[in-house]
N, C-alpha and C positions, 0 to 999 in steps of 0.2 A: 653742131653741136659745142664748137665755141660759143656761140650766143646763149645758148642754153646754161653754160656752166656760168659764164660771166651774169646771167641773171640771177642764178641760184645765188652767187657770191655778194651780188646787190641786196638782196631781201635776206640774207642770213645777218646783213652788218646792221640794215635799219630795222630790222623786224622787232627788235626787244624795245625800242624807242618809240613805239606806234600803239595807237589803243584800238581799239575792235573798228571802228569808224574810218581812222586813218589808212589801216592796212587794207581795207576793202578798196577804198578810193584810190590808194597807188596801185593796187592790183589791176583795178579796171582801168586807169590810167596806162599802164604797160600794156594790158592788152588792146586797148585801142590805138596805141602807136605801132603797135605788131602788125595789126591789120587781120587779114582771113588766118583762122588757127590760132589767135593769140590767146584767148580765153581758154583754151585747151592747154597751150604751152606754159602759160602764167599759172594754171590751176596744179600743173605738173609740180612747178618749181617752188610755187610759195605753200602748196599745202591745202590752200582755200577751195571750196567746192565751185564748180560752175554757176552753180544759183548763186553764191556770194557775189561772185566777180560781176554776174549779171546784173544783179541788183545795184552792185556799185556803179556801173556804167550810168545806171539810170538816174542815181544820186549826183553824177557829177554835171548832168543837164538839169537838175533841179535847182530852186534856191539854197544856198547854204543856211546850216542851222547855228541856233545862237552858239556863242562861245563856250566850251568845256561841256555842250550837249553831243550825245552819242547817237540817239536814236529820236525819231520825232516823237511828240508827245502821244502817249498810249502805246508806243511800240515796246516790244520785248514779252517776254512770257509774264503774265500775272502771278502774283505771289499765291501762295498754295492757300493761306487764309483768306484770298478773296475769291478763288475758284471753289472753296469749300469753306462755308462759313462757319460749319459746324465742328471744324478741325480743333480751333482752340479748347472748345468744350470738352471733347473727346480726350485732348491731352490733358486737361487739368483732372480729369474725372480718374485718370491713371495715375497722377503723381499725389492728389488729396482724395482719394476716394470717399471716405467718409464726411467731408465738407461736402462734396457734390452728390451726396446721397447713393454710394453704390459701395456699401461695405464688403460685397462679394467679389470685387474687383479680382482679376487672376493675377495682378501685381500687387495685391496688398501683402503679401507677406515675402515677395522677393525683391531682389536687388533693383532698383528704380534706376539704371544708371540710361544714358541718354541712345544707347544702343539697343536695350531691351525695350525701352520706349518706342524706339524705331520700328521695330519688327512687331511690337502690336499693333500699332496704327499702322502699317502696312496691310496687316488681315484685317483692319476697320475701316481706313479711309483710303489706303491707297500708297502708292510709293512713296517716300520720305526718309532722308538722310539723317543719322544722326547730328550731322552739323545743324541741320535745319531745325531740329527739336532742341538743340540747345539755345538756337539763336531764339526760340519761340518762348522757351521758358524763361530767358533774361527779358523779354519785352511783357512777359507776365507777372515779373517782379519775383522770380524764384533765383535762388542761387543757392550752391553747394553749402550745407549747414551741418555743421557736428551737434555733438551732445553739449548741453550746457548743464554743469552743475549749479543748480537754482534752486530746487526744491526742495525744502526742508522738513516738509512735512506739514501736518497741520498745527497752525498756530494758536498758543496759548492764548487766551482771553488778555492775561495781564502781561504778555509778552514785552509791549514798549514801555509798561509800567516798571516792570524791572529793568530795563535797559536805563529808564532815568534813574532809578534807583542805584544801580552799579556806579554811573555818571558821577551821581551826588557823592556817594561814600568814596570813590576816589579822588574827586576833585576834594574832596575835605581832608583827605590824609595827605595829597601830595601837596595842598598849600600849606600844612603844618611839618613837612619834611619828614612825614613817616614813611616807613616802607610800603610799597603796595607793586605786588607781584601778580604775574599771570602766567598760569602754570598749565601744562598738559603733554600728552605722550604725541609724539611725530610718527607717523606711520612706520611698522617694523621694517628692517632693509636686511636682504638675505646677504649674507657675507660670502664671499667668493667671487669667481670670474665670470660675474652676471650683467647684462645689460642694465645700464643706468640711464633712463630717460634724459634727451635733452642731447643738444649738440654743443660744439667747441671749435675754437678755429684750429686747424691743424693742416699740415701740407698736404696736399692730394696725396688720395691712395694710403693714408698712414694713420687711419683710423683705428681705434683699439678695438681686437677681436676677442669678443666674448663667447660664452657658450650659446647654442643653439635654442636651448631649452632652459626655462627657470622653473620647473614642477617642483613644488614645497615638498621636499623631502626634510622627514623629522630630523636626518643625522646634519643636516647643513645649518650651521650656526646663524643665529640672527641678532640682530642689534636693533635695542629698546630706546630709542632717544626722549629721554624726558626733559623737556625745556624750561625753564623759569627766566621769564621775561622782567627786569625792574623798568617800570613804566617811567620812573623819574628821573633815572639816571641812563637810559637808553643802551642798556648792556645786557647780555644773554648769559646765561649757565646752563650748560647742557651735560646731563649725566646719562651715559651710554651703558644702559643694562644688558647684560648677557643672560639672563634666565629666564624670567616673566615679567609681563607689565601688571603688577599687582597694585593694591592701596598700600602696601606696604612699602615698595619700590617709589612710588609715588611721594610718599612723606619722606623716605630716605633722600630722595634727591632733593626736597626743597631743604632738608635737614644740612645737607651737604653745601646746598647754598649758603643758608646761614652760617656756616661752619667758616667757608673759605670766604666769603665778601660780606653776607648780610651785617652780623655784630660789630666788623671792623666800618663798614659805613654807616650803620645807623645806631652807635653806641647809646644813645638817649632815647632811643623809640619807646613809647611805652605802649604800642600795639604791633602787630602785622597784618596788612590786609591783604587777602588772596581772592584773586578773580579766577573761577574756573569752569570748564563745562559742566553740563547737567548728568554727564554719564561717562563710561570709561572706568579707567582705575582711579580716578578723584570723583566720581558720580555722587551725586546729594544722598542717594538711597543706601550707600556703601556704610555698613557697620563699622567693618575695620578701617577705613577711611579715617572715620570720627574718632576711633580709639586710637590710631597713629597720630592723630592731629594731638589728641591730649596729650601724649608721650611728648611731643614734640614741647607743646606749651609748657608743659613740667621742666623740661629740661632748658628751655631759652626763656623760662620766666617770664613770657610776655603772654597777654591774650592773644591770640586768632582769632579774627574777623574774617569769614568767609562769606562770598558772594558767588552763587553759581548762575550762569546765563541758562534763559528757559532752554527746555529740550529741543532740541532740534535749530540752534542757532551758534554752533560751535565756532562758525568761521568767523563771528563778531569778535571771538576772544584776541585780545592785543597779541598773543604769543603767536596766533596762527600766522599774521600777516606783517609782524614787526619782527619775526625772528625765523620762522620755520619756511616763510617764503624764501627768505635771502639764503638760506642754507642750503633749499633744493637748487637754487640757481647757481650758487657758488659750485656745486660739486655736479653739475649737469654733465653727463656724458663721461662721467668718469667712474670707472668700474669699483665698486668698494669691496675689494680683494682682502682685507682683512680689517680687524678692529683700530690698528694704527693708522691706517688708512682715512677710517671716518673720523676719529679725533684730531688729525692733522688738517682735514677738510673744514671741520665744524668751527675749529679754532682760528682759521683763516678767514672766516666769514667777516665783512666789514660792508659799510654801505655810504651813501654820501654824507649822511647825516652823522656820520660818526660812530655807529653801532660798533660795539666790540664783544666777541664771546669767547667765555672758558668754556674748556670740554675736558671732562674727566670720564675715565673709564671705572667700570664698578662691575667686579666678577663676584659679587654677593650672591648668596640664593635667595630666592624669594619664592617661597612654594604658595601655589595655589590651594585654594579649597579650604581656608582657615575659617573656622566658625568662630562668631563672637556670641557669648550669651546674653540673656537678659541681663543677669547682674553685672556683666562688663560695661554693657551700653547704659545701663542705670548710672553707673559710678562716671560716666563721662560729664564733666561739669559745663554743662552746655547752655547757652540762653538764645534760645530763637527770637529773634525780630518780630516785631508786630505786623510787618509786611512779609508775608510769603516765609514764615520762619524754616519750612523747609528748606527754601532756598538760601536764606539770609540767617546767619548765626554766629555767635562769636562762643569759643571755646576757651576758658580761663584755666589757668595754671592751678593745680592743688596746692602745691609747694615748689620751693627752687631746688633745683639741681643743678650741678656742674655738667656742664658739656664734656 
């Protein structure tokens, strides 16, 4: 019994440091040293089967294998894809049924996890583990993929030409020191103890606790951040609306920027250039948008030139990636519990290139559904440009009014 305990202790100490072959060879050497009954005794102490130890005894008398080689060439179990050449094709037909001509695949409308794929393959090709499925998918060039927001709809034939036109207008105005602003409404935000996407560094287990649900209840207040990005000075101005995102609210936000910053920064400007999306509260089809711009042009006594981005290209607007993206990054993981929190977080947004942001709260009402008559539309002093006048136009002031 003492010899058996000593042998168990010996194997327990050295076993973790050996590979498959060296364990087999050590067990075989110990069995030969013991003599009669050694194979059974070693098998009980180390856990290897008698067949494996007997195989090791045969290997002790054979020529040694090359360094770092465990088995003879061709030894070991064959890979599944070698034994079953159709396995990879079956797997790919489950992952990409349309590409492989099988639109009625049972996994076409189910979650294609590795475990689900393994269950389906077992029914078709035989036993396989989900780890092996993951390995085969990587070898086939697959990886875990999420959705990518890249489809902007059907491109307008003059899409690139409009981009070039906007670029020329912006360069021309900025080279002369005229104001150029990019405008848009950021995604509306729920006010309250709701989840805000993103993460921030905090001590372990001290994450903000928020409501488990954020269903859109009409009673929950919302914030409508309308952004104005000054392209020449790399500054932002955000007007936080509390009522509705309408064309009147959009122009009121631009008016607020001019009142608090624009007229001080550009006292001798002969015009104001605005680049905006083609839809939303500043869409080129909105009568109210142009009517309110006419009021603004009359008040600031400046012509307002507007260049809209083609439909479906809102992400190209400078305000999106020069202002809104940094605001989202600055408040990531921070619940927007009240309007003051939003104002503070937006006003604290900065970048390595020196972006500064001014933010103000707007409690005024902007009712929806306002109708502009044909007479009011005809009264707008608008001059469409020769190239796509519906996207590019100038609204001239009727007369000078004091702000």
